N, C-alpha and C positions, 0 to 999 in steps of 0.2 A: 721798469716803471711803466705804468699805463699813461700814455700822453695823448691819446687820440681824443679824449673827451674833456681836456682841461683848458682848452683855449679860452672859453668863456669864463671859466672860474678864475683864471689868472687875470683876465681883464677886470673882473669884479674886485679881486683882491688888491690890484695895483691902483686902479683908477679910483681915488678917494672922492673925486668930484664927479657927479653925473653930468656928462657933457651932452650938448644938444646934437641932434642929427646933422644940423648945419655945420657944426665944428668938425664932426667926423668926415662929412662930405668934402670940406675944404682940404683936409689932410689927404684924403684919397685922390682928389683932383690934382693936388700939387705933385704927389708921387706919380700920377698918371702922366702929367705934362712932362716931368723930368725924364720918365722912361721913354716917352715918344721922342724927345729931343736926343736922348742917347742913341736910340735906334737909327735916327737920321744923321748921326755923326756930329751933332751940334753939342759937343761935350762941355765946353765952357758954359754955354747957356743952361745945360742940364744941371751943372754944379751950382750955378746961380739960383736956379729954381729950388734946389735942395737947401741952399743957404737960407732962403726965406722960411722954409719949414723948420730949420734948426733954431731959428729965433723964437719960435713958439714955445712957451713954457709948459703948456699942458699936453703932455704926450704920454701914452702908456708905454711900457717897456716893449710890448709887441710892435707898436708903431715905430719905435726907435730901432728895433731890429731890422724891419723892412727898409727903413731909411738907410741904415748902414749897409744893407745888401746892395741897394741901388748905387750908393756912393762907391762901394767897392768895385762894382762893375765899370763905372765910369773911370775910376782911377786905373783899373787894369787896361782899359782902352788907351789911356794916356801913358802907359808903361810906368806908372808910379807904383811899382810892385810892393814896396815896403809899406806904403800908406794903405794900399788895398788889403794887404794881409792884416794890418792893424784893425781895419774896419770889420773884416770877416771874423777875426778872433773875438772882437767885442760882441758881435752878433751871436757867435756861438755861446759865449758866456751868458748872454741874456736868455738864450734858448734853454740852457741847463737850469738857470735860476727859476724860470717860470714853467719849466717842464713842458715845452712845446715841441712836439716831434717835427713839425714842418720846418720850424726855424733851425733846429739842430741839424736836420738833414740838409737843408739848403746851405748852411754854413759849411758842412763837410763837402758838399758839391762844389761850392765856390772855391774853397781852399784846394780841392783836387784840381780844378781848372787852373788855379794859380801855379800849383806844382807842375802841371803839364806844361804850362808856359815857360817855367824855369828849366824844363827838360828832365825833371826827376820823375821818371816813369813809375818807379816802385811806390813812391809817396803818393802820386796821383791815384794809382789804382787802389791803394789802401783807403784813401779818403772816399773814393767812389763806392767801395764796398760798404763802408760805414753809412753812406748817404742813402743807398737804394732802399733798404727795408723801411727806413723812417719816411721816405717820400712816398713809398707805396702805401704806407699806413695813412698818410694824409691825402692820397690820390692826386698828387701833383704831377699831372700828365707831362707838362712841358719839361720840367726838370728831369723826370725819369727818362724821357726820350733823349734829352741832351746828354745825360750821363752815358747812355748806351752808345750814342754817336761818338762821344769823346773816347770811350773805351775802344770802339772800332777804329778811331783815328790812331790810337796808341798801337793797336794791332797792325795797322798799315805800316807805321814807322818801324815796328819790330820785325816786319816781314811775315807775320802770321796772317796771310791773306784769306785763308779759310775762316779764321776767327772773325776777321773784319766783315766778311760776307754774311756770316751768321748774325752779327750785331746789326748790320744795315738791313737785313731781312726783317728783323724784329721792329726796327724803327719804321720801315715802310708800312708794315701792318698797322702800327699805331697812327701813322699819318693818314692812313685811309679812313680812320675813324674821326680824326681831329685835324682839320686843315689849319696850318700855321706857317705863314710865309717865312718867318725868321728861321724856324727849324728846317723848312724845306731848303732854304738857301744854303744852310750848313750841310745838310744831308747830301744835296747834289754836288757840292764842292768836294766833300769827302769821297763820294763815289767817283768823281773825276780823278782824284789822287790814286784811288785804288785801281782804276782802269789803267792809269799810267804805269803803276807798279806791275800790272799784269801784261804790259806791253801793248795795250790797245789804245792807240792815240785817238782814233775816230770816236770811240765811246767816251773817252776823256773830254773831247771837245764838246760833245753833246751834253754831258753832265755839267760842265762849266757854264755853258750857255743857259741851261736850266737854272743854275744857281744865280746867275746874273739876272734872269727874268724875275725871280722871287725877290732879289734885293731891290729891284726897281719898283716892285709892288709896294715894298715898305718905304721906299724913298730914302734909302741909306747909302750915301756915297762910300762910307767906310766898308760896308758889306759888299757893295758893287765892285770896289777896287780889287778885292781878292780874286774873283774869277777873271776879271779883265787882265790882271797881271799874269795869272796862270796861263790864259790863252795866248797872250803876247809871247811869253817865254816858250810855250809849246810850239807855236808856229816858227819861232826863231830856231829852235832845235830841229824842226822838220825842214829847215832851209826855205820856208815859204816867206821870204823877206817882205814882200809887199803886204801880205796879211799881217805880219808882225808889226810893220810900220803903223798900220791902221789901228791895231789894238793898243800899241804903246802910246800913240797920240791920244786915243780915247782915255787911256789910263792917266796920262799927264793932266788932261783937262779935269778929270774926276778928282784926282789927288789934289790939284791946286784949289778946286772948289772946297774941299774938305780941310785944307791946310796941312796936308800930310807931306811935309817937306822931304823926309827921308825916302818915302816911296816914289815921289816924283823924281828924285835924284837917281834912284835905281832904274827907273823907266827911261830917263834920258840916256843912261849908259847902255841899256838894251837897244834903244833907238839908234844910238851911234854905231853900234855893231851892225845893225841891219842896213843903215845908210852906207857904211863902208863896203859891205858885201854887194850892194847895188851899184858901187862905183862912184858914190857921192862923197868924196873925201872931205870937202868943205863942210857938208852937213854933219858928217861924223865928228869933225873937230868941234863944231858949234855945240853939239849935244854933249860931248865929253866935257866941255867947259861948263855947261849948265849943270851937269852931274856933279862936278867938283864943287861948284858953288853951293849946291844943295846939301852935299855931304858935310860941308863945313857948318852949314846952318843947323843941322840936327833936327830934332822934332819928329813927330809921328810915332808910329809903333810898328812892331813886327807883324807882317801878314802871316797869320797862322794857317 
């Protein structure tokens, strides 16, 4: 079916009342605020912002679809996988009902990322294959780039390093045309993982630091915590314990600010190991105790 020209038609068919530009702007602003809060790691506030939009009665199905997309992203960050899947499947149903290529493609993309988080590589790749032609049709640059990045990440995990390099080369070309700090943070983080797989620790360190720089531009502690934790773990593996201490301490401060209890517990455990190797047994015991307390507390999400 031809879906690239029907977005406006579906709006006209569904929206029985003609709404003012002011009403439309309010919805766009609410979604924008929620998205910025999500990117900065303020997930509960982002859901509260969406809750205010949920209370509005006059919404087109297309607006509801993008509402569900953002809600699903926040729920994924909170590791509420079943709820996120429910939101994305509802979004997909709307896309098919109103014949909107971008919504259908975005739903396939989101469900692919969810399958990747679950560890189902085959299902993730299948969803990404379905998403790409639809998103190319709607010229959704960010989602296309993210899918190619995710595909490269799957290649890294599967040991297809040549395939990963090819994917990342494509993304680098796209990023040269469209600057996007969120995509760059993910891109450099994956390049760091690839460099490690290739046995090049120095390049991995450079890429993780680039990823952190982009995360700081956005102001997202969640995104910043990923390269921080990777750098701390890398320095620990290289037996550069003083540097590991520095990065673990930064990670603990960052994780505590974002309320990421599980990640903070993991970094206390890494810090304990570094303290022990430096001869500080008392410090090691202290951090092991804090790690155990945090592990019992739960919370947070897995660093991808």
